[in-house]
Backbone bond lengths (Angstrom), bond angles and torsions (degrees), N, CA, C in turn:
res aa  C-N    CA-C-N  psi(-1)  N-CA   C-N-CA  omega(-1)  CA-C   N-CA-C  phi
1 M - - - 1.414 - - 1.519 109.11 -
2 L 1.330 117.08 141.66 1.449 120.93 -176.91 1.553 107.62 -74.27
3 I 1.321 116.61 131.47 1.465 123.32 178.21 1.505 106.96 -112.45
4 N 1.324 116.16 132.02 1.457 121.96 174.59 1.505 108.44 -122.31
5 Q 1.333 114.21 128.48 1.494 118.19 179.26 1.531 110.19 -134.58
6 S 1.278 117.91 151.92 1.444 124.14 177.42 1.538 108.10 -127.34
7 F 1.351 116.05 138.59 1.465 120.57 -177.78 1.516 106.98 -137.70
8 E 1.339 114.95 154.11 1.446 123.21 172.29 1.493 107.74 -124.98
9 I 1.322 116.78 136.12 1.443 120.90 -179.52 1.536 109.82 -127.18
10 D 1.308 116.25 155.46 1.442 120.62 176.42 1.493 110.29 -62.24
11 S 1.324 114.88 148.54 1.464 120.01 -177.49 1.515 108.84 -106.70
12 C 1.324 113.59 179.28 1.456 119.27 177.66 1.520 108.22 -113.50
13 D 1.316 115.50 157.98 1.453 119.86 178.02 1.529 111.53 -71.79
14 D 1.320 117.69 154.90 1.441 122.03 175.25 1.492 107.09 -89.46
15 V 1.347 115.47 104.06 1.470 122.01 -175.47 1.534 108.46 -71.10
16 E 1.307 118.86 -40.04 1.474 122.01 -178.67 1.503 112.86 -59.70
17 L 1.320 115.61 -43.79 1.498 119.49 -177.81 1.533 113.18 -97.36
18 N 1.337 115.36 -1.25 1.450 121.98 -178.54 1.517 111.89 56.48
19 I 1.328 115.71 47.87 1.459 123.34 -179.96 1.503 108.87 -112.39
20 K 1.351 114.88 125.53 1.469 120.56 175.48 1.491 108.38 -83.95
21 R 1.317 117.38 122.90 1.470 122.47 -176.99 1.554 109.35 -89.62
22 T 1.288 115.01 132.31 1.456 119.39 173.76 1.559 111.59 -113.30
23 S 1.308 115.75 -19.63 1.466 119.89 -177.51 1.567 107.86 -77.43
24 K 1.305 112.51 159.06 1.464 120.36 179.72 1.525 108.85 -99.66
25 L 1.326 114.73 154.61 1.457 119.15 173.19 1.527 107.91 -91.53
26 E 1.328 115.72 135.12 1.456 120.13 -179.96 1.539 109.43 -106.41
27 Y 1.328 115.08 141.25 1.421 120.35 169.94 1.516 110.65 -139.87
28 R 1.314 115.56 148.65 1.469 122.20 -179.95 1.480 109.58 -121.71
29 I 1.334 115.90 139.68 1.442 123.48 -176.39 1.530 110.70 -123.07
30 S 1.330 115.76 137.95 1.505 120.31 171.71 1.530 106.38 -130.29
31 Y 1.353 113.65 140.65 1.454 119.73 176.41 1.545 108.04 -160.12
32 D 1.295 115.96 155.67 1.450 120.65 175.21 1.525 108.65 -99.01
33 D 1.310 116.28 115.64 1.467 118.98 -173.83 1.557 111.61 -73.64
34 E 1.329 118.03 -3.69 1.409 118.90 176.08 1.553 114.18 -97.04
35 K 1.332 115.32 0.72 1.456 120.83 -178.93 1.523 110.04 -107.54
36 D 1.342 114.71 154.92 1.476 120.93 172.23 1.521 105.85 -85.23
37 I 1.316 116.53 108.98 1.452 120.88 -175.44 1.568 109.31 -72.56
38 K 1.332 115.03 126.03 1.448 121.89 -176.81 1.499 115.30 -106.26
39 A 1.361 114.69 -14.76 1.463 118.89 179.64 1.511 110.80 -159.81
40 I 1.314 114.78 163.74 1.501 120.73 173.33 1.503 105.60 -114.53
41 V 1.285 116.96 127.59 1.516 124.35 179.09 1.520 108.82 -109.75
42 F 1.320 116.94 118.66 1.473 120.82 174.83 1.508 108.63 -96.49
43 I 1.345 114.93 128.81 1.461 120.99 178.28 1.537 106.35 -109.69
44 I 1.342 114.26 115.22 1.437 121.45 -176.71 1.543 106.80 -107.49
45 G 1.304 117.04 108.12 1.466 120.86 -178.81 1.536 110.51 -67.39
46 G 1.296 117.70 141.43 1.447 122.65 179.50 1.489 111.02 -93.08
47 F 1.313 117.10 -162.78 1.421 122.44 -178.78 1.539 111.58 -56.06
48 G 1.270 116.51 129.88 1.459 121.18 178.59 1.526 116.19 81.30
49 A 1.367 115.84 1.63 1.465 118.66 -177.20 1.512 110.81 -64.59
50 N 1.312 118.85 -22.22 1.424 121.40 -179.25 1.529 112.67 -82.78
51 A 1.313 118.13 0.37 1.456 120.19 -179.41 1.540 110.82 -62.01
52 N 1.288 116.46 -32.61 1.489 119.16 179.40 1.550 105.03 -151.63
53 I 1.374 115.85 98.76 1.458 122.45 -176.38 1.521 111.32 -61.32
54 S 1.315 118.51 -25.33 1.450 119.76 -178.28 1.511 111.76 -62.30
55 F 1.344 118.43 -26.77 1.494 119.62 175.37 1.476 109.68 -66.31
56 L 1.350 120.62 -42.23 1.439 121.73 178.54 1.493 111.29 -64.87
57 D 1.339 118.21 -42.20 1.435 122.39 177.15 1.502 111.91 -59.51
58 F 1.337 117.55 -47.32 1.428 123.91 178.79 1.541 112.71 -56.65
59 D 1.350 115.32 -50.58 1.446 119.60 179.83 1.509 112.60 -60.50
60 R 1.318 117.14 -44.51 1.461 122.16 179.50 1.512 112.05 -60.91
61 E 1.323 115.47 -46.63 1.509 121.23 -179.17 1.518 109.06 -66.98
62 Y 1.337 118.96 -42.42 1.458 121.24 -177.89 1.549 111.02 -61.33
63 I 1.304 117.08 -45.82 1.445 121.45 -178.77 1.555 108.50 -64.78
64 A 1.284 117.62 -43.53 1.513 120.44 178.81 1.515 112.17 -63.09
65 K 1.324 117.23 -37.65 1.486 120.88 -179.59 1.521 111.08 -71.71
66 N 1.332 119.42 -35.37 1.444 121.49 -170.76 1.513 116.01 -98.80
67 F 1.321 117.28 -8.21 1.425 121.21 -178.84 1.549 109.57 -135.19
68 D 1.320 116.93 160.84 1.471 119.98 178.80 1.523 111.40 -84.40
69 V 1.316 116.26 60.65 1.416 120.10 -178.13 1.525 112.49 -136.94
70 A 1.312 116.42 159.81 1.473 120.68 168.93 1.551 104.42 -100.15
71 T 1.300 116.89 137.67 1.468 121.87 179.25 1.503 110.82 -113.91
72 V 1.343 114.70 143.98 1.488 119.56 -175.52 1.537 107.52 -133.90
73 N 1.309 117.36 130.03 1.478 123.28 169.01 1.520 105.69 -102.06
74 V 1.320 116.04 133.08 1.450 121.88 175.66 1.518 108.59 -111.24
75 F 1.295 115.77 123.87 1.475 121.62 174.34 1.504 107.93 -97.42
76 Y 1.300 115.40 89.22 1.450 123.04 -172.51 1.504 111.62 -80.59
77 H 1.345 114.90 173.20 1.506 118.23 176.91 1.484 109.92 -60.77
78 C 1.313 116.49 142.68 1.454 123.93 -177.58 1.520 112.28 68.23
79 F 1.304 118.02 15.12 1.489 120.96 178.29 1.530 110.27 -59.02
80 C 1.284 116.87 -40.67 1.454 121.20 178.94 1.521 108.91 -83.99
81 H 1.291 116.63 114.73 1.419 120.59 176.38 1.508 110.15 -75.18
82 R 1.273 117.87 124.13 1.447 120.72 -178.35 1.530 109.37 -120.89
83 R 1.325 114.82 141.61 1.449 119.02 173.39 1.476 108.45 -77.64
84 S 1.283 116.83 135.81 1.475 122.85 178.01 1.546 108.26 -84.61
85 N 1.320 115.07 145.33 1.490 117.72 174.13 1.491 110.70 -82.88
86 V 1.343 118.05 -2.08 1.454 124.00 172.33 1.503 107.91 -107.86
87 E 1.365 115.87 108.53 1.462 120.99 -169.87 1.523 113.07 -55.67
88 K 1.319 117.72 -35.22 1.448 121.84 -179.31 1.495 111.57 -58.34
89 Y 1.317 121.09 -31.16 1.431 124.63 -177.97 1.529 114.10 -104.20
90 S 1.294 116.98 7.31 1.465 119.53 -176.98 1.545 112.52 -92.29
91 A 1.328 114.57 122.26 1.466 118.48 176.37 1.501 109.44 -66.74
92 Y 1.258 118.43 -26.90 1.500 122.48 -178.05 1.554 109.95 -56.34
93 K 1.296 118.30 -38.81 1.456 122.43 -179.95 1.495 111.97 -60.40
94 Y 1.326 116.63 -44.93 1.449 121.98 -177.24 1.525 113.69 -69.88
95 F 1.307 117.45 -32.61 1.427 120.13 -178.81 1.545 112.64 -81.29
96 Q 1.295 117.47 -12.91 1.476 122.79 176.91 1.484 112.67 -87.49
97 E 1.326 118.85 -16.75 1.459 121.09 -177.95 1.524 112.04 -79.80
């Protein structure tokens, strides 16, 4: 049977930017408990992957159902692309040009 689990773990501070992190890192796991797991596959979403989380869930579950692997999505820092209200720092501006 396909098992889906979600976990949050404590994060680490950003030493380079001197930012103390209070948010947790989220990761989601899918595996078939009736299969002999032969590998762990990490799926790291790229730019815009957070536009529709159901795509990430579908891919993770599909791979776990069809192969003898456990699959993991990692929702890393800055996973959610946000438009800045300061145009100078907004990635949105550069992608529209």
